[in-house]
PDB file of N, H, CA, C and O in Angstrom:
ATOM      1  N   UNK A   1      16.412  12.268  63.990  1.00  0.00           N
ATOM      2  CA  UNK A   1      15.703  11.872  63.100  1.00  0.00           C
ATOM      3  C   UNK A   1      15.805  10.246  62.943  1.00  0.00           C
ATOM      4  O   UNK A   1      16.916   9.724  62.844  1.00  0.00           O
ATOM      5  N   UNK A   2      15.030   9.741  62.931  1.00  0.00           N
ATOM      6  H   UNK A   2      14.128  10.165  63.011  1.00  0.00           H
ATOM      7  CA  UNK A   2      14.679   8.004  62.630  1.00  0.00           C
ATOM      8  C   UNK A   2      14.384   7.701  61.345  1.00  0.00           C
ATOM      9  O   UNK A   2      13.266   8.029  60.947  1.00  0.00           O
ATOM     10  N   UNK A   3      15.289   7.028  60.434  1.00  0.00           N
ATOM     11  H   UNK A   3      16.197   6.762  60.757  1.00  0.00           H
ATOM     12  CA  UNK A   3      14.812   6.747  59.198  1.00  0.00           C
ATOM     13  C   UNK A   3      14.447   4.928  59.243  1.00  0.00           C
ATOM     14  O   UNK A   3      15.177   4.019  59.639  1.00  0.00           O
ATOM     15  N   UNK A   4      13.221   4.876  58.748  1.00  0.00           N
ATOM     16  H   UNK A   4      12.629   5.615  58.426  1.00  0.00           H
ATOM     17  CA  UNK A   4      12.859   3.503  58.975  1.00  0.00           C
ATOM     18  C   UNK A   4      12.734   3.067  57.221  1.00  0.00           C
ATOM     19  O   UNK A   4      12.346   3.934  56.438  1.00  0.00           O
ATOM     20  N   UNK A   5      12.995   2.055  56.854  1.00  0.00           N
ATOM     21  H   UNK A   5      13.309   1.350  57.490  1.00  0.00           H
ATOM     22  CA  UNK A   5      13.315   1.786  55.218  1.00  0.00           C
ATOM     23  C   UNK A   5      11.887   1.486  54.983  1.00  0.00           C
ATOM     24  O   UNK A   5      11.082   0.944  55.739  1.00  0.00           O
ATOM     25  N   UNK A   6      11.707   2.017  53.601  1.00  0.00           N
ATOM     26  H   UNK A   6      12.362   2.458  52.986  1.00  0.00           H
ATOM     27  CA  UNK A   6      10.082   1.822  52.898  1.00  0.00           C
ATOM     28  C   UNK A   6       8.928   2.521  54.121  1.00  0.00           C
ATOM     29  O   UNK A   6       7.732   2.233  54.068  1.00  0.00           O
ATOM     30  N   UNK A   7       9.370   3.254  54.956  1.00  0.00           N
ATOM     31  H   UNK A   7      10.341   3.488  54.999  1.00  0.00           H
ATOM     32  CA  UNK A   7       8.494   4.120  55.855  1.00  0.00           C
ATOM     33  C   UNK A   7       8.535   5.391  56.168  1.00  0.00           C
ATOM     34  O   UNK A   7       7.569   6.079  56.498  1.00  0.00           O
ATOM     35  N   UNK A   8       9.931   5.815  56.045  1.00  0.00           N
ATOM     36  H   UNK A   8      10.715   5.256  55.777  1.00  0.00           H
ATOM     37  CA  UNK A   8      10.390   7.176  55.745  1.00  0.00           C
ATOM     38  C   UNK A   8      11.036   7.465  57.111  1.00  0.00           C
ATOM     39  O   UNK A   8      11.547   6.656  57.886  1.00  0.00           O
ATOM     40  N   UNK A   9      10.874   9.042  57.259  1.00  0.00           N
ATOM     41  H   UNK A   9      10.458   9.699  56.630  1.00  0.00           H
ATOM     42  CA  UNK A   9      11.579   9.626  58.332  1.00  0.00           C
ATOM     43  C   UNK A   9      10.750  10.122  59.363  1.00  0.00           C
ATOM     44  O   UNK A   9       9.777  10.753  58.949  1.00  0.00           O
ATOM     45  N   UNK A  10      10.862  10.011  60.637  1.00  0.00           N
ATOM     46  H   UNK A  10      11.652   9.498  60.973  1.00  0.00           H
ATOM     47  CA  UNK A  10      10.068  10.921  61.686  1.00  0.00           C
ATOM     48  C   UNK A  10      11.171  11.761  62.735  1.00  0.00           C
ATOM     49  O   UNK A  10      12.402  11.729  62.734  1.00  0.00           O
ATOM     50  N   UNK A  11      10.646  12.180  63.225  1.00  0.00           N
ATOM     51  H   UNK A  11       9.647  12.207  63.226  1.00  0.00           H
ATOM     52  CA  UNK A  11      11.613  12.937  64.327  1.00  0.00           C
ATOM     53  C   UNK A  11      11.558  12.414  65.896  1.00  0.00           C
ATOM     54  O   UNK A  11      10.587  12.352  66.650  1.00  0.00           O
ATOM     55  N   UNK A  12      12.659  12.133  66.075  1.00  0.00           N
ATOM     56  H   UNK A  12      13.448  12.184  65.463  1.00  0.00           H
ATOM     57  CA  UNK A  12      12.880  11.271  67.446  1.00  0.00           C
ATOM     58  C   UNK A  12      12.198  11.831  68.600  1.00  0.00           C
ATOM     59  O   UNK A  12      12.205  13.055  68.736  1.00  0.00           O
ATOM     60  N   UNK A  13      11.745  11.262  69.252  1.00  0.00           N
ATOM     61  H   UNK A  13      11.739  10.269  69.141  1.00  0.00           H
ATOM     62  CA  UNK A  13      10.930  11.848  70.645  1.00  0.00           C
ATOM     63  C   UNK A  13      11.906  11.959  71.663  1.00  0.00           C
ATOM     64  O   UNK A  13      12.598  11.063  72.148  1.00  0.00           O
ATOM     65  N   UNK A  14      11.870  13.534  72.009  1.00  0.00           N
ATOM     66  H   UNK A  14      11.308  14.261  71.614  1.00  0.00           H
ATOM     67  CA  UNK A  14      12.765  13.970  72.863  1.00  0.00           C
ATOM     68  C   UNK A  14      12.449  13.640  74.546  1.00  0.00           C
ATOM     69  O   UNK A  14      11.449  13.892  75.218  1.00  0.00           O
ATOM     70  N   UNK A  15      13.644  13.022  74.883  1.00  0.00           N
ATOM     71  H   UNK A  15      14.456  12.817  74.337  1.00  0.00           H
ATOM     72  CA  UNK A  15      13.223  12.627  76.472  1.00  0.00           C
ATOM     73  C   UNK A  15      13.819  13.694  77.305  1.00  0.00           C
ATOM     74  O   UNK A  15      14.701  14.457  76.911  1.00  0.00           O
ATOM     75  N   UNK A  16      13.270  13.703  78.507  1.00  0.00           N
ATOM     76  H   UNK A  16      12.553  13.084  78.827  1.00  0.00           H
ATOM     77  CA  UNK A  16      14.076  15.012  79.333  1.00  0.00           C
ATOM     78  C   UNK A  16      15.519  14.748  79.890  1.00  0.00           C
ATOM     79  O   UNK A  16      16.051  15.684  80.488  1.00  0.00           O
ATOM     80  N   UNK A  17      16.236  13.522  79.751  1.00  0.00           N
ATOM     81  H   UNK A  17      15.805  12.761  79.266  1.00  0.00           H
ATOM     82  CA  UNK A  17      17.419  13.473  79.731  1.00  0.00           C
ATOM     83  C   UNK A  17      17.879  14.110  78.549  1.00  0.00           C
ATOM     84  O   UNK A  17      18.445  15.194  78.687  1.00  0.00           O
ATOM     85  N   UNK A  18      17.754  13.685  77.536  1.00  0.00           N
ATOM     86  H   UNK A  18      17.294  12.804  77.424  1.00  0.00           H
ATOM     87  CA  UNK A  18      18.065  14.341  76.265  1.00  0.00           C
ATOM     88  C   UNK A  18      17.936  15.824  76.201  1.00  0.00           C
ATOM     89  O   UNK A  18      18.782  16.518  75.638  1.00  0.00           O
ATOM     90  N   UNK A  19      16.990  16.254  76.717  1.00  0.00           N
ATOM     91  H   UNK A  19      16.302  15.690  77.174  1.00  0.00           H
ATOM     92  CA  UNK A  19      16.681  17.869  76.835  1.00  0.00           C
ATOM     93  C   UNK A  19      17.683  18.454  77.402  1.00  0.00           C
ATOM     94  O   UNK A  19      18.427  19.285  76.883  1.00  0.00           O
ATOM     95  N   UNK A  20      17.741  17.867  78.902  1.00  0.00           N
ATOM     96  H   UNK A  20      17.136  17.191  79.323  1.00  0.00           H
ATOM     97  CA  UNK A  20      18.722  18.597  79.578  1.00  0.00           C
ATOM     98  C   UNK A  20      20.269  18.200  79.216  1.00  0.00           C
ATOM     99  O   UNK A  20      21.123  18.818  79.853  1.00  0.00           O
ATOM    100  N   UNK A  21      20.637  17.410  78.435  1.00  0.00           N
ATOM    101  H   UNK A  21      19.943  16.908  77.918  1.00  0.00           H
ATOM    102  CA  UNK A  21      22.009  17.467  77.693  1.00  0.00           C
ATOM    103  C   UNK A  21      22.075  18.409  76.847  1.00  0.00           C
ATOM    104  O   UNK A  21      23.033  19.183  76.853  1.00  0.00           O
ATOM    105  N   UNK A  22      21.187  18.500  76.072  1.00  0.00           N
ATOM    106  H   UNK A  22      20.409  17.871  76.067  1.00  0.00           H
ATOM    107  CA  UNK A  22      20.991  19.625  74.887  1.00  0.00           C
ATOM    108  C   UNK A  22      21.344  21.092  75.311  1.00  0.00           C
ATOM    109  O   UNK A  22      22.012  21.866  74.626  1.00  0.00           O
ATOM    110  N   UNK A  23      20.671  21.426  76.827  1.00  0.00           N
ATOM    111  H   UNK A  23      20.128  20.797  77.384  1.00  0.00           H
ATOM    112  CA  UNK A  23      20.427  22.639  77.010  1.00  0.00           C
ATOM    113  C   UNK A  23      22.504  22.609  77.875  1.00  0.00           C
ATOM    114  O   UNK A  23      23.129  23.661  78.007  1.00  0.00           O
ATOM    115  N   UNK A  24      22.950  21.573  78.185  1.00  0.00           N
ATOM    116  H   UNK A  24      22.442  20.718  78.077  1.00  0.00           H
ATOM    117  CA  UNK A  24      24.379  21.624  78.531  1.00  0.00           C
ATOM    118  C   UNK A  24      25.500  22.194  77.604  1.00  0.00           C
ATOM    119  O   UNK A  24      26.414  23.007  77.741  1.00  0.00           O
ATOM    120  N   UNK A  25      25.015  21.395  76.586  1.00  0.00           N
ATOM    121  H   UNK A  25      24.272  20.734  76.475  1.00  0.00           H
ATOM    122  CA  UNK A  25      25.699  21.779  74.860  1.00  0.00           C
ATOM    123  C   UNK A  25      25.290  23.392  74.760  1.00  0.00           C
ATOM    124  O   UNK A  25      26.214  24.192  74.612  1.00  0.00           O
ATOM    125  N   UNK A  26      24.358  23.726  74.815  1.00  0.00           N
ATOM    126  H   UNK A  26      23.608  23.077  74.936  1.00  0.00           H
ATOM    127  CA  UNK A  26      23.682  25.051  74.310  1.00  0.00           C
ATOM    128  C   UNK A  26      24.407  26.046  75.478  1.00  0.00           C
ATOM    129  O   UNK A  26      25.134  26.954  75.076  1.00  0.00           O
ATOM    130  N   UNK A  27      24.207  25.869  76.837  1.00  0.00           N
ATOM    131  H   UNK A  27      23.615  25.131  77.163  1.00  0.00           H
ATOM    132  CA  UNK A  27      24.821  26.485  77.625  1.00  0.00           C
ATOM    133  C   UNK A  27      26.486  26.837  77.447  1.00  0.00           C
ATOM    134  O   UNK A  27      27.004  27.929  77.677  1.00  0.00           O
ATOM    135  N   UNK A  28      27.150  25.644  76.989  1.00  0.00           N
ATOM    136  H   UNK A  28      26.729  24.756  76.802  1.00  0.00           H
ATOM    137  CA  UNK A  28      28.285  26.204  76.679  1.00  0.00           C
ATOM    138  C   UNK A  28      28.960  27.105  75.715  1.00  0.00           C
ATOM    139  O   UNK A  28      29.847  27.948  75.852  1.00  0.00           O
ATOM    140  N   UNK A  29      28.038  26.528  74.339  1.00  0.00           N
ATOM    141  H   UNK A  29      27.318  25.843  74.227  1.00  0.00           H
ATOM    142  CA  UNK A  29      28.467  27.277  73.021  1.00  0.00           C
ATOM    143  C   UNK A  29      27.501  28.665  73.432  1.00  0.00           C
ATOM    144  O   UNK A  29      28.055  29.478  72.692  1.00  0.00           O
ATOM    145  N   UNK A  30      26.721  29.232  73.937  1.00  0.00           N
ATOM    146  H   UNK A  30      26.270  28.572  74.538  1.00  0.00           H
ATOM    147  CA  UNK A  30      26.328  30.408  74.476  1.00  0.00           C
ATOM    148  C   UNK A  30      27.239  31.078  75.044  1.00  0.00           C
ATOM    149  O   UNK A  30      27.586  32.184  74.630  1.00  0.00           O
ATOM    150  N   UNK A  31      27.777  30.470  76.126  1.00  0.00           N
ATOM    151  H   UNK A  31      27.495  29.571  76.462  1.00  0.00           H
ATOM    152  CA  UNK A  31      29.191  30.956  76.963  1.00  0.00           C
ATOM    153  C   UNK A  31      30.317  31.769  76.228  1.00  0.00           C
ATOM    154  O   UNK A  31      30.726  32.894  76.515  1.00  0.00           O
ATOM    155  N   UNK A  32      30.753  30.872  75.136  1.00  0.00           N
ATOM    156  H   UNK A  32      30.421  29.958  74.904  1.00  0.00           H
ATOM    157  CA  UNK A  32      31.532  30.947  74.456  1.00  0.00           C
ATOM    158  C   UNK A  32      31.252  32.186  73.429  1.00  0.00           C
ATOM    159  O   UNK A  32      32.179  32.953  73.169  1.00  0.00           O
ATOM    160  N   UNK A  33      29.955  32.372  72.848  1.00  0.00           N
ATOM    161  H   UNK A  33      29.202  31.750  73.060  1.00  0.00           H
ATOM    162  CA  UNK A  33      29.420  33.394  71.800  1.00  0.00           C
ATOM    163  C   UNK A  33      29.480  34.649  72.782  1.00  0.00           C
ATOM    164  O   UNK A  33      29.774  35.722  72.255  1.00  0.00           O
ATOM    165  N   UNK A  34      29.252  34.630  74.045  1.00  0.00           N
ATOM    166  H   UNK A  34      29.014  33.758  74.473  1.00  0.00           H
ATOM    167  CA  UNK A  34      29.140  35.995  74.847  1.00  0.00           C
ATOM    168  C   UNK A  34      30.323  36.210  75.151  1.00  0.00           C
ATOM    169  O   UNK A  34      30.656  37.393  75.214  1.00  0.00           O
ATOM    170  N   UNK A  35      31.253  35.256  75.412  1.00  0.00           N
ATOM    171  H   UNK A  35      30.982  34.294  75.360  1.00  0.00           H
ATOM    172  CA  UNK A  35      32.594  35.917  75.474  1.00  0.00           C
ATOM    173  C   UNK A  35      33.329  36.568  74.219  1.00  0.00           C
ATOM    174  O   UNK A  35      34.152  37.483  74.208  1.00  0.00           O
ATOM    175  N   UNK A  36      32.858  35.921  73.293  1.00  0.00           N
ATOM    176  H   UNK A  36      32.189  35.178  73.302  1.00  0.00           H
ATOM    177  CA  UNK A  36      33.388  36.593  71.875  1.00  0.00           C
ATOM    178  C   UNK A  36      32.951  37.676  71.637  1.00  0.00           C
ATOM    179  O   UNK A  36      33.649  38.636  71.311  1.00  0.00           O
ATOM    180  N   UNK A  37      31.826  37.687  71.751  1.00  0.00           N
ATOM    181  H   UNK A  37      31.259  36.906  72.016  1.00  0.00           H
ATOM    182  CA  UNK A  37      30.649  38.969  71.496  1.00  0.00           C
ATOM    183  C   UNK A  37      31.112  40.221  72.527  1.00  0.00           C
ATOM    184  O   UNK A  37      31.325  41.318  72.011  1.00  0.00           O
ATOM    185  N   UNK A  38      31.245  40.083  73.781  1.00  0.00           N
ATOM    186  H   UNK A  38      31.072  39.192  74.201  1.00  0.00           H
ATOM    187  CA  UNK A  38      31.517  41.061  74.589  1.00  0.00           C
ATOM    188  C   UNK A  38      32.789  41.998  74.274  1.00  0.00           C
ATOM    189  O   UNK A  38      32.829  43.227  74.330  1.00  0.00           O
ATOM    190  N   UNK A  39      33.522  41.358  74.028  1.00  0.00           N
ATOM    191  H   UNK A  39      33.489  40.360  73.983  1.00  0.00           H
ATOM    192  CA  UNK A  39      34.623  42.115  73.368  1.00  0.00           C
ATOM    193  C   UNK A  39      34.085  43.268  71.985  1.00  0.00           C
ATOM    194  O   UNK A  39      34.481  44.400  71.705  1.00  0.00           O
ATOM    195  N   UNK A  40      33.247  42.564  71.469  1.00  0.00           N
ATOM    196  H   UNK A  40      32.925  41.645  71.695  1.00  0.00           H
ATOM    197  CA  UNK A  40      32.923  43.557  69.931  1.00  0.00           C
ATOM    198  C   UNK A  40      31.603  44.038  70.380  1.00  0.00           C
ATOM    199  O   UNK A  40      31.400  44.950  69.579  1.00  0.00           O
ATOM    200  N   UNK A  41      30.825  44.005  70.975  1.00  0.00           N
ATOM    201  H   UNK A  41      30.989  43.264  71.626  1.00  0.00           H
ATOM    202  CA  UNK A  41      29.587  44.155  71.188  1.00  0.00           C
ATOM    203  C   UNK A  41      29.388  45.620  71.807  1.00  0.00           C
ATOM    204  O   UNK A  41      30.071  46.109  72.707  1.00  0.00           O
ATOM    205  N   UNK A  42      28.275  46.239  71.119  1.00  0.00           N
ATOM    206  H   UNK A  42      27.720  45.841  70.388  1.00  0.00           H
ATOM    207  CA  UNK A  42      27.791  47.437  71.943  1.00  0.00           C
ATOM    208  C   UNK A  42      26.901  47.411  73.210  1.00  0.00           C
ATOM    209  O   UNK A  42      26.268  46.409  73.541  1.00  0.00           O
ATOM    210  N   UNK A  43      26.893  48.609  73.919  1.00  0.00           N
ATOM    211  H   UNK A  43      27.408  49.424  73.650  1.00  0.00           H
ATOM    212  CA  UNK A  43      26.198  48.024  75.205  1.00  0.00           C
ATOM    213  C   UNK A  43      24.555  47.700  74.902  1.00  0.00           C
ATOM    214  O   UNK A  43      23.855  47.209  75.788  1.00  0.00           O
ATOM    215  N   UNK A  44      24.101  47.976  73.768  1.00  0.00           N
ATOM    216  H   UNK A  44      24.670  48.375  73.049  1.00  0.00           H
ATOM    217  CA  UNK A  44      22.794  47.486  73.379  1.00  0.00           C
ATOM    218  C   UNK A  44      22.691  46.015  73.265  1.00  0.00           C
ATOM    219  O   UNK A  44      21.769  45.341  73.724  1.00  0.00           O
ATOM    220  N   UNK A  45      23.936  45.487  72.478  1.00  0.00           N
ATOM    221  H   UNK A  45      24.685  46.035  72.106  1.00  0.00           H
ATOM    222  CA  UNK A  45      24.013  44.105  72.331  1.00  0.00           C
ATOM    223  C   UNK A  45      24.232  43.379  73.641  1.00  0.00           C
ATOM    224  O   UNK A  45      23.756  42.272  73.894  1.00  0.00           O
ATOM    225  N   UNK A  46      24.998  44.098  74.458  1.00  0.00           N
ATOM    226  H   UNK A  46      25.385  44.997  74.253  1.00  0.00           H
ATOM    227  CA  UNK A  46      25.237  43.041  75.834  1.00  0.00           C
ATOM    228  C   UNK A  46      23.944  43.117  76.854  1.00  0.00           C
ATOM    229  O   UNK A  46      23.729  42.314  77.762  1.00  0.00           O
ATOM    230  N   UNK A  47      23.116  44.274  76.504  1.00  0.00           N
ATOM    231  H   UNK A  47      23.291  44.926  75.766  1.00  0.00           H
ATOM    232  CA  UNK A  47      21.911  44.421  77.336  1.00  0.00           C
ATOM    233  C   UNK A  47      21.387  43.063  77.027  1.00  0.00           C
ATOM    234  O   UNK A  47      21.393  42.093  77.786  1.00  0.00           O
ATOM    235  N   UNK A  48      20.843  43.137  75.573  1.00  0.00           N
ATOM    236  H   UNK A  48      20.838  43.925  74.956  1.00  0.00           H
ATOM    237  CA  UNK A  48      20.358  42.071  75.251  1.00  0.00           C
ATOM    238  C   UNK A  48      20.565  40.686  75.643  1.00  0.00           C
ATOM    239  O   UNK A  48      19.710  39.834  75.884  1.00  0.00           O
ATOM    240  N   UNK A  49      21.727  40.601  75.668  1.00  0.00           N
ATOM    241  H   UNK A  49      22.421  41.293  75.473  1.00  0.00           H
ATOM    242  CA  UNK A  49      22.385  39.169  75.730  1.00  0.00           C
ATOM    243  C   UNK A  49      22.347  38.980  77.466  1.00  0.00           C
ATOM    244  O   UNK A  49      22.555  37.803  77.763  1.00  0.00           O
ATOM    245  N   UNK A  50      22.216  39.515  78.184  1.00  0.00           N
ATOM    246  H   UNK A  50      22.047  40.471  77.942  1.00  0.00           H
ATOM    247  CA  UNK A  50      21.824  39.849  79.700  1.00  0.00           C
ATOM    248  C   UNK A  50      20.262  39.326  79.867  1.00  0.00           C
ATOM    249  O   UNK A  50      19.941  38.376  80.581  1.00  0.00           O
ATOM    250  N   UNK A  51      19.577  39.925  79.272  1.00  0.00           N
ATOM    251  H   UNK A  51      19.838  40.697  78.691  1.00  0.00           H
ATOM    252  CA  UNK A  51      18.218  39.466  79.074  1.00  0.00           C
ATOM    253  C   UNK A  51      18.007  38.189  78.681  1.00  0.00           C
ATOM    254  O   UNK A  51      17.303  37.478  79.397  1.00  0.00           O
ATOM    255  N   UNK A  52      18.560  37.678  77.511  1.00  0.00           N
ATOM    256  H   UNK A  52      19.133  38.255  76.929  1.00  0.00           H
ATOM    257  CA  UNK A  52      18.399  36.179  77.009  1.00  0.00           C
ATOM    258  C   UNK A  52      18.968  35.522  78.171  1.00  0.00           C
ATOM    259  O   UNK A  52      18.528  34.374  78.244  1.00  0.00           O
ATOM    260  N   UNK A  53      19.765  35.800  79.098  1.00  0.00           N
ATOM    261  H   UNK A  53      20.123  36.732  79.039  1.00  0.00           H
ATOM    262  CA  UNK A  53      20.605  34.785  80.403  1.00  0.00           C
ATOM    263  C   UNK A  53      19.447  35.016  81.539  1.00  0.00           C
ATOM    264  O   UNK A  53      19.493  34.195  82.455  1.00  0.00           O
ATOM    265  N   UNK A  54      18.523  35.904  81.613  1.00  0.00           N
ATOM    266  H   UNK A  54      18.487  36.571  80.869  1.00  0.00           H
ATOM    267  CA  UNK A  54      17.828  35.873  82.816  1.00  0.00           C
ATOM    268  C   UNK A  54      16.503  35.176  82.209  1.00  0.00           C
ATOM    269  O   UNK A  54      15.624  34.837  83.001  1.00  0.00           O
ATOM    270  N   UNK A  55      16.380  35.012  81.190  1.00  0.00           N
ATOM    271  H   UNK A  55      17.094  35.288  80.547  1.00  0.00           H
ATOM    272  CA  UNK A  55      15.027  34.511  80.621  1.00  0.00           C
ATOM    273  C   UNK A  55      15.625  32.799  80.875  1.00  0.00           C
ATOM    274  O   UNK A  55      15.018  31.942  81.517  1.00  0.00           O
ATOM    275  N   UNK A  56      16.748  32.648  80.288  1.00  0.00           N
ATOM    276  H   UNK A  56      17.241  33.345  79.766  1.00  0.00           H
ATOM    277  CA  UNK A  56      17.048  31.022  80.648  1.00  0.00           C
ATOM    278  C   UNK A  56      16.902  30.588  82.214  1.00  0.00           C
ATOM    279  O   UNK A  56      16.311  29.553  82.523  1.00  0.00           O
ATOM    280  N   UNK A  57      17.463  31.426  83.136  1.00  0.00           N
ATOM    281  H   UNK A  57      17.943  32.266  82.884  1.00  0.00           H
ATOM    282  CA  UNK A  57      17.535  31.208  84.468  1.00  0.00           C
ATOM    283  C   UNK A  57      15.800  30.957  84.701  1.00  0.00           C
ATOM    284  O   UNK A  57      15.475  30.056  85.474  1.00  0.00           O
ATOM    285  N   UNK A  58      14.896  31.639  84.131  1.00  0.00           N
ATOM    286  H   UNK A  58      15.159  32.371  83.504  1.00  0.00           H
ATOM    287  CA  UNK A  58      13.522  31.672  84.824  1.00  0.00           C
ATOM    288  C   UNK A  58      13.093  30.517  84.049  1.00  0.00           C
ATOM    289  O   UNK A  58      12.547  29.793  84.880  1.00  0.00           O
ATOM    290  N   UNK A  59      13.057  30.127  83.270  1.00  0.00           N
ATOM    291  H   UNK A  59      13.501  30.716  82.595  1.00  0.00           H
ATOM    292  CA  UNK A  59      12.962  28.653  82.327  1.00  0.00           C
ATOM    293  C   UNK A  59      13.492  27.229  83.296  1.00  0.00           C
ATOM    294  O   UNK A  59      12.761  26.313  83.674  1.00  0.00           O
ATOM    295  N   UNK A  60      15.084  27.390  83.564  1.00  0.00           N
ATOM    296  H   UNK A  60      15.677  28.134  83.257  1.00  0.00           H
ATOM    297  CA  UNK A  60      15.665  26.589  84.479  1.00  0.00           C
ATOM    298  C   UNK A  60      14.954  26.460  85.977  1.00  0.00           C
ATOM    299  O   UNK A  60      14.937  25.440  86.665  1.00  0.00           O
ATOM    300  N   UNK A  61      14.454  27.568  86.262  1.00  0.00           N
ATOM    301  H   UNK A  61      14.468  28.397  85.703  1.00  0.00           H
ATOM    302  CA  UNK A  61      13.491  27.760  87.903  1.00  0.00           C
ATOM    303  C   UNK A  61      12.051  26.890  87.601  1.00  0.00           C
ATOM    304  O   UNK A  61      11.406  26.217  88.405  1.00  0.00           O
ATOM    305  N   UNK A  62      11.775  27.145  86.147  1.00  0.00           N
ATOM    306  H   UNK A  62      12.298  27.692  85.494  1.00  0.00           H
ATOM    307  CA  UNK A  62      10.242  26.496  86.055  1.00  0.00           C
ATOM    308  C   UNK A  62      10.301  25.442  85.923  1.00  0.00           C
ATOM    309  O   UNK A  62       9.565  24.761  86.636  1.00  0.00           O
ATOM    310  N   UNK A  63      11.160  24.791  84.993  1.00  0.00           N
ATOM    311  H   UNK A  63      11.758  25.344  84.413  1.00  0.00           H
ATOM    312  CA  UNK A  63      11.546  23.613  84.769  1.00  0.00           C
ATOM    313  C   UNK A  63      12.270  22.788  86.200  1.00  0.00           C
ATOM    314  O   UNK A  63      12.452  21.570  86.211  1.00  0.00           O
ATOM    315  N   UNK A  64      12.589  23.605  87.241  1.00  0.00           N
ATOM    316  H   UNK A  64      12.442  24.594  87.232  1.00  0.00           H
ATOM    317  CA  UNK A  64      12.947  22.417  88.517  1.00  0.00           C
ATOM    318  C   UNK A  64      14.740  21.814  87.785  1.00  0.00           C
ATOM    319  O   UNK A  64      15.142  20.739  88.230  1.00  0.00           O
ATOM    320  N   UNK A  65      15.454  22.396  86.962  1.00  0.00           N
ATOM    321  H   UNK A  65      15.127  23.269  86.600  1.00  0.00           H
ATOM    322  CA  UNK A  65      16.705  22.372  86.636  1.00  0.00           C
ATOM    323  C   UNK A  65      17.512  23.062  87.573  1.00  0.00           C
ATOM    324  O   UNK A  65      17.365  24.258  87.824  1.00  0.00           O
ATOM    325  N   UNK A  66      18.242  22.433  88.019  1.00  0.00           N
ATOM    326  H   UNK A  66      18.361  21.461  87.815  1.00  0.00           H
ATOM    327  CA  UNK A  66      19.381  22.696  89.200  1.00  0.00           C
ATOM    328  C   UNK A  66      20.894  23.171  88.247  1.00  0.00           C
ATOM    329  O   UNK A  66      21.389  22.376  87.448  1.00  0.00           O
ATOM    330  N   UNK A  67      21.346  24.224  88.432  1.00  0.00           N
ATOM    331  H   UNK A  67      20.945  24.870  89.081  1.00  0.00           H
ATOM    332  CA  UNK A  67      22.746  24.527  87.819  1.00  0.00           C
ATOM    333  C   UNK A  67      23.806  23.760  88.843  1.00  0.00           C
ATOM    334  O   UNK A  67      23.746  23.774  90.072  1.00  0.00           O
ATOM    335  N   UNK A  68      24.714  23.140  88.083  1.00  0.00           N
ATOM    336  H   UNK A  68      24.763  23.128  87.084  1.00  0.00           H
ATOM    337  CA  UNK A  68      25.453  22.176  88.749  1.00  0.00           C
ATOM    338  C   UNK A  68      26.692  23.406  89.100  1.00  0.00           C
ATOM    339  O   UNK A  68      27.022  24.333  88.361  1.00  0.00           O
ATOM    340  N   UNK A  69      27.316  23.019  90.671  1.00  0.00           N
ATOM    341  H   UNK A  69      27.048  22.266  91.271  1.00  0.00           H
ATOM    342  CA  UNK A  69      28.104  24.014  91.318  1.00  0.00           C
ATOM    343  C   UNK A  69      29.485  23.402  90.948  1.00  0.00           C
ATOM    344  O   UNK A  69      29.643  22.195  91.124  1.00  0.00           O
ATOM    345  N   UNK A  70      30.695  24.314  90.344  1.00  0.00           N
ATOM    346  H   UNK A  70      30.566  25.295  90.200  1.00  0.00           H
ATOM    347  CA  UNK A  70      31.708  23.796  90.043  1.00  0.00           C
ATOM    348  C   UNK A  70      32.602  23.671  91.557  1.00  0.00           C
ATOM    349  O   UNK A  70      33.723  23.163  91.572  1.00  0.00           O
TER     350      UNK A  70
END
């Protein structure tokens, strides 16, 4: 959000770099959620989580985002 006095607030434009950084943060948070949920989740919930990860991989391929190798 960008606030300009006497003009109001508008949404900041998202650059490709910013989007990639947001996905890195999201990837970390989702990994933590998956670890915590795996110990508590049912087989149905775990299957749904796996589907979500597969969809994320498809998006990464579509956008040409390469995963960093540790």
